[in-house]
Structure formats: structure tokens, C-alpha cells
C-alpha positions in Angstrom: 0.0 0.0 0.0 2.8 2.4 0.9 4.4 1.8 -2.5 1.1 2.7 -4.2 0.8 6.0 -2.2 4.4 6.9 -3.0 3.7 6.4 -6.6 0.6 8.5 -6.6 1.9 11.5 -4.6 4.2 12.9 -7.4 1.3 12.7 -9.9 -1.0 14.6 -7.6 1.6 17.3 -6.9 2.2 17.7 -10.6 -1.5 18.0 -11.3 -2.0 20.6 -8.6 0.9 22.8 -9.8 -0.3 22.4 -13.4 -3.8 23.4 -12.5 -2.6 26.5 -10.6 -0.7 27.6 -13.6 -3.8 27.1 -15.8 -6.0 29.0 -13.4 -3.6 32.0 -13.5 -3.4 32.0 -17.3 -7.2 31.9 -17.6 -7.6 34.6 -15.0 -5.2 36.9 -16.8 -6.7 36.2 -20.2 -10.2 36.9 -18.9 -9.1 40.2 -17.4 -7.3 41.2 -20.6 -10.4 40.4 -22.7 -12.8 42.5 -20.5 -14.3 45.3 -22.6 -13.5 48.8 -21.6 -16.5 50.7 -20.2 -18.4 52.8 -22.7 -17.9 56.5 -21.8 -20.5 59.2 -22.3 -18.0 61.8 -23.6 -18.6 65.3 -22.2 -16.0 67.8 -21.0 -16.2 69.9 -17.9 -16.5 73.0 -20.0 -19.4 71.6 -22.1 -21.3 70.5 -18.9 -20.7 73.9 -17.2 -22.0 75.8 -20.3 -25.0 73.6 -21.1 -26.2 72.6 -17.6 -26.6 76.0 -16.1 -28.1 76.9 -12.8 -31.6 78.3 -13.2 -31.6 82.1 -12.6 -34.5 84.1 -11.3 -34.9 87.9 -11.2 -34.4 89.8 -7.9 -34.5 93.6 -7.2 -35.2 96.4 -4.8 -35.6 100.1 -5.3 -31.9 100.4 -6.3 -30.5 97.4 -8.0 -31.7 94.3 -9.9 -29.9 91.0 -10.6 -30.7 87.5 -11.7 -29.7 85.0 -9.0 -29.6 81.1 -8.9 -33.0 79.6 -7.9 -33.2 79.0 -4.2 -30.2 81.2 -3.3 -30.3 83.9 -0.6 -29.4 87.5 -1.4 -28.2 90.3 0.7 -27.5 94.0 -0.2 -26.0 96.9 1.7 -24.3 100.2 1.4 -25.6 103.3 -0.3 -24.9 105.0 -3.6 -21.2 104.4 -4.5 -20.9 101.8 -1.8 -23.9 99.8 -2.9 -23.0 96.1 -2.6 -24.6 92.7 -3.1 -24.0 89.1 -2.1 -25.9 85.9 -3.2 -25.3 82.5 -1.6 -26.5 79.0 -1.7 -28.2 78.3 1.7 -27.1 74.7 1.7 -23.5 75.2 0.6 -22.2 78.6 1.7 -19.0 78.4 -0.5 -21.2 78.6 -3.6 -21.6 82.4 -3.7 -21.1 85.5 -5.7 -20.5 89.1 -4.5 -19.8 92.6 -5.6 -18.5 95.3 -3.2 -18.2 98.5 -5.0 -16.0 99.9 -2.2 -14.7 97.7 0.7 -12.5 99.3 3.4 -10.7 101.1 4.6 -7.4 99.3 5.5 -4.2 101.0 6.5 -1.5 101.3 4.0 1.3 102.1 6.5 1.9 101.0 10.1 2.8 104.5 11.2 -0.7 105.7 10.3 -2.3 103.1 12.6 0.1 104.0 15.4 -0.8 107.7 14.9 -4.5 106.8 15.3 -3.8 104.8 18.4 -1.9 107.7 20.0 -4.7 110.1 19.1 -7.3 107.8 20.9 -5.0 107.3 23.8 -4.9 111.0 24.3 -8.6 111.2 24.6 -9.6 111.6 21.0 -12.7 110.1 19.4 -12.6 106.4 18.6 -11.4 105.7 15.1 -14.1 103.7 13.4 -11.7 101.6 11.3 -8.9 101.2 13.8 -9.3 97.3 13.8 -8.5 97.2 10.1 -5.2 95.5 9.1 -2.2 97.1 7.6 -1.9 96.2 3.9 1.5 97.2 2.6 2.1 97.2 -0.3 -1.5 97.7 -1.4 -1.6 95.1 -4.1 -4.7 93.1 -5.1 -3.3 89.9 -3.7 -2.3 91.4 -0.4 -5.8 93.0 -0.1 -7.3 89.5 -0.7 -5.1 87.9 1.9 -6.1 90.4 4.5 -9.8 90.6 3.6 -10.8 88.1 6.3 -9.4 90.5 9.0 -11.2 93.4 7.4 -14.5 91.4 7.2 -14.3 90.6 11.0 -14.0 94.3 12.1 -17.0 95.6 14.0 -17.7 98.4 11.5 -17.7 96.0 8.5 -19.9 93.5 10.4 -22.4 96.2 11.2 -22.5 97.4 7.6 -22.7 94.0 6.0 -22.9 91.1 8.5 -23.2 88.4 5.8 -19.8 89.3 4.3 -17.8 86.2 3.4 -14.9 85.8 5.9 -12.0 84.5 3.7 -9.0 83.1 5.5 -5.8 81.2 4.6 -5.7 82.6 1.0 -3.4 80.7 -1.4 -2.9 82.5 -4.7 -3.1 80.0 -7.6 -2.6 82.5 -10.4 -3.1 86.2 -11.1 -3.4 88.4 -14.1 -2.9 92.1 -14.2 -5.8 94.2 -15.6 -4.6 96.7 -18.2 -5.7 100.3 -18.7 -6.1 101.1 -15.0 -6.5 104.8 -14.1 -3.5 106.6 -12.5 -5.2 106.9 -9.1 -5.5 103.1 -8.9 -2.8 101.2 -6.9 -3.3 97.8 -8.5 -5.9 95.9 -10.5 -5.8 92.1 -10.9 -7.9 89.0 -11.6 -6.9 86.3 -9.1 -7.7 82.7 -8.8 -7.2 81.5 -5.2 -8.0 78.8 -2.7 -9.2 79.8 0.7 -11.0 78.7 3.8 -14.4 79.9 4.9 -15.8 78.6 8.2 -13.0 76.0 8.0 -14.2 74.7 4.6 -11.9 74.7 1.6 -13.0 76.7 -1.3 -11.7 78.3 -4.5 -12.7 81.4 -6.5 -12.1 84.0 -9.0 -11.6 87.5 -7.6 -11.5 90.8 -9.6 -9.9 93.4 -7.3 -9.0 97.0 -7.9 -7.2 98.8 -5.0 -6.9 102.5 -4.3 -4.9 104.5 -1.7 -6.8 107.6 -0.5 -4.5 109.6 1.9 -3.0 106.5 3.4 -6.3 104.5 3.6 -6.7 101.7 1.2 -9.9 100.4 -0.4 -10.9 97.4 -2.5 -12.8 98.9 -5.3 -15.1 96.9 -7.6 -14.2 93.8 -5.5 -16.0 91.0 -7.3 -15.9 87.3 -6.4 -17.4 84.0 -7.5 -16.6 81.0 -5.4 -17.4 77.3 -4.8 -16.2 74.3 -2.8 -12.7 73.2 -4.0 -13.0 71.4 -7.2 -16.4 72.6 -8.2 -15.5 76.2 -9.3 -14.9 75.3 -13.0 -18.4 73.7 -13.2 -20.2 76.8 -11.9 -18.3 79.7 -13.5 -20.6 80.2 -16.5 -23.8 80.2 -14.4 -22.4 82.8 -11.9 -21.0 85.0 -14.6 -24.4 85.1 -16.2 -25.8 86.3 -12.9 -23.1 89.0 -12.5 -23.7 90.3 -16.0 -27.4 90.8 -15.2 -26.6 93.3 -12.4 -28.1 96.8 -13.1 -28.6 100.0 -11.1 -31.8 101.9 -11.6 -31.4 105.4 -13.0 -33.9 106.7 -10.4 -31.5 105.5 -7.6 -28.5 107.1 -9.3 -30.4 110.4 -9.7 -31.3 110.3 -6.0 -27.7 109.8 -5.0 -26.7 112.8 -7.2 -29.4 115.0 -5.7 -28.0 114.0 -2.2 -24.7 115.5 -3.4 -22.9 112.1 -3.3 -19.9 113.0 -5.3 -19.1 109.3 -6.0 -22.6 108.6 -7.3 -21.3 108.3 -10.8 -19.6 105.1 -9.7 -23.1 103.5 -9.2 -23.7 104.1 -12.9 -20.6 102.2 -13.7 -21.4 99.1 -11.7 -23.2 97.3 -14.5 -20.5 98.0 -17.0 -17.8 97.0 -14.6 -19.4 93.7 -13.8 -19.9 93.1 -17.5 -16.2 93.7 -18.2 -15.0 91.7 -15.2 -17.3 88.8 -16.2 -15.8 88.7 -19.7 -12.3 88.7 -18.3 -13.0 85.8 -15.9 -14.7 83.9 -18.7 -11.7 84.2 -21.0 -9.3 83.1 -18.3 -11.6 80.1 -17.4 -11.9 79.0 -21.0 -8.1 79.1 -21.5 -7.6 77.1 -18.4 -10.0 74.3 -19.5 -8.6 74.2 -23.0 -5.1 73.7 -21.7 -6.3 70.9 -19.3 -8.3 69.3 -22.1 -5.2 69.0 -24.3 -3.3 67.3 -21.5 -6.1 64.8 -20.8 -6.4 63.9 -24.4 -2.8 62.6 -24.4 -3.6 60.0 -21.7 -4.3 56.4 -22.7 -6.6 55.2 -19.9 -10.2 55.1 -21.1 -11.7 57.0 -18.1 -8.8 59.4 -17.4 -9.9 62.9 -17.9 -13.4 62.1 -16.8 -14.0 62.6 -13.1 -17.5 61.6 -12.0 -19.4 60.4 -8.9 -22.4 58.1 -8.7 -25.5 58.7 -6.5 -26.9 55.2 -5.6 -30.1 56.7 -4.2 -31.1 58.4 -7.4 -29.1 56.4 -10.0 -27.5 59.7 -11.2 -24.0 60.5 -12.3 -22.3 63.9 -11.5 -19.5 65.5 -13.5 -16.8 66.8 -11.2 -13.2 67.7 -11.4 -10.2 65.5 -10.3 -9.6 68.1 -7.5 -13.1 67.7 -6.1 -12.9 63.9 -6.4 -9.8 63.9 -4.2 -11.2 66.4 -1.7 -14.6 64.5 -1.4 -12.8 61.3 -0.5 -11.6 62.8 2.8 -14.3 65.5 3.4 -17.6 64.0 2.3 -19.0 64.8 5.8 -19.0 68.5 4.8 -21.8 67.8 2.2 -25.4 66.8 2.5 -24.8 64.2 -0.2 -22.2 62.4 1.8 -22.9 59.0 0.3 -21.7 59.4 -3.3 -19.7 56.5 -4.7 -16.9 55.7 -7.1 -18.3 55.2 -10.6 -19.5 51.6 -11.3 -18.2 50.3 -14.7 -21.8 50.0 -16.0 -22.7 53.6 -15.3 -20.1 55.4 -17.4 -22.5 55.5 -20.3 -24.9 57.7 -18.3 -25.1 61.4 -19.3 -23.5 63.3 -16.4 -25.3 66.1 -14.5 -23.5 69.2 -13.4 -22.0 68.3 -10.0 -21.8 71.9 -8.9 -25.5 72.2 -9.1 -26.5 68.9 -7.5 -23.8 68.3 -4.8 -24.8 70.2 -1.7 
């Protein structure tokens, strides 16, 4: 019996090894023969331009603007300082704003020290003493210090809903040509930032002016979104900004009140139209450059970043930056259960993630 067993063992071992090798070959062959998922081809730019947020008209006795459906709107200031902010109540980083004149800030430390000495000697309180020193008064330095300015008691009293922007990181900047001689700086800036400890990104159109040592952000315009969703919401928010108008009756009332800067109110619509066109041009150039890079990749799904909603069976177009951010911060969103794309869902026409992800 033992001789029979010894004779069988080598045969069994050979059979096992042979079968393992067969299994491996079959497994590899099956994987290699799997068809690539069918992709519904749609770029971020095309989704952003065709799946726009629905806008509805809003107005008071001074201004009118079309804002995204369901968004809140706030306005403040008078005449040349008339300002507006619109924000998604579910996702505060989705917002747009226009501050025709935001400030002042100090442009030199010595001026702030002079004001302190004056108050220490019994002088009246300086309303803007809490303001930061911004030196030099460049557009990017103003943006980096805007959170401090927004927290001041005088700014909070004038516009309590002002976005408090911290930890600004400049991604890129572009000088605006043709600025008047009295302007210190004028730039279009793309930047990342934190607002209520949530990471966002935005385009900011900023013109700064120094008036006897006090600095102002003039025509300060911003459109923002959670990090990674900005490119999908730009066309919608620019359409909103371009609709901004100031009534002639309001401007006439400002002039009759001898508000010397009332002419600035007349310029608001034109300024926002121009700044919107500038942002749109920069945005399109960015996406075109990224599209050229993605087309060089060989992976079938590379260049398409999407998330799947298992509750509604919907697919959302996003950016690679948002995909990465969402993996670690899904708890910041109401839709905190979105999933990686299943292979059989890539044929679905994607919805605009900036509109649906709250």
C-alpha cells in the first residue's frame, strides 16, 4: 500500500501545480479580454456651459440682478458703496458678490500708530482702527487680509453676511490693463481659501486705491465654490453678475444728495460686464489647456471625473480636485454617500456636480 501511495503523490503534486498555472493563465486572459467601459463623452466645459443653474430675477428700489434659484441674497451700502451678495443656503461656499468699495485698511503701520496715539490722548474712537495694515496695497495682499477686514465691527455692522475668507493661497493672477492713474493695483486672481474651516476656491476681480493713506478694494468681485467645483459653476455665476443693473432713479437720488461718487453707481453694470468677460476668457483658456493634457492620456476613463449617486441612480460630473477632496471631506456635504463610478454607469449622461452636490 505504501508503495502505491508513494507512486501517486508525485502525480497529484504535478496535477495541482499544473492546474494552478492554468488558473492563473485563464484569469489573466479573462481580465485582458474584458471590454473597456463605454464612456459618455462630455467635457467639464461643455457640462458647465449647457447645464446652467436656473436664474430668477431679484430687485429692490436700487438694483436688480438674476440669481440662482433658491439662493439667498443680501445687499448693503448706499450710492457708491452699494453692494450685493448671493449665496446657496445649503453650501455657503457657492456664492457671488460685488463690493463697490470695501474698506478702509491702513497702507502704512505709522498711520495706525498715529490713530492709536490720538485715541490714547482722549480723541474720538477711530471707526476703522481694527483694520489691518496692507503694505504694499496690491490686489493679492488685499485679498489675503480681507478676512481680517471682514471681521471688524464696522464691517460686520454694515454687511454682517460678508464672506470671511482666510488662509488665502494664490493659484494664479493676471494684471488688468488700462487702470487709471489713481488706482494702486488691478488684478484678476484665482485663489484657494477657507471659509468657516471649509476649503473653497474662487475668481476675484480686485482694484485697490490709496486715499490719503487709507486703502480700499474697489469693484471687488468674487465667485466661489467648494474646492474642485468652481470650473463647473463659473458660466452660471457670470451670467448672474452680467445681469446686475442699477436703476437710473436711484443714481439720480444719489446725485441730488450730493454724493460725489454717485457716478460710480452708474458704472457698476458696465464694470461687472467687463470683469465677467475677463473671468470667462481666463476660465476657457484654463480648461482648454487641461483638455489638451487629458487627451494625451491612454486610460479610457482618465480625464473624466465623476461620482455616482446610488439613491437616485444619477451621475455627476466633477473635477479631479473635487474627487480627491470629497474622499476625505464627504461629511461636509449633504450628499455624503456618493460612490466611485461603477463600470456599467459610465454610459450615463452626467449632470453638473456643482448644481446637485450640496
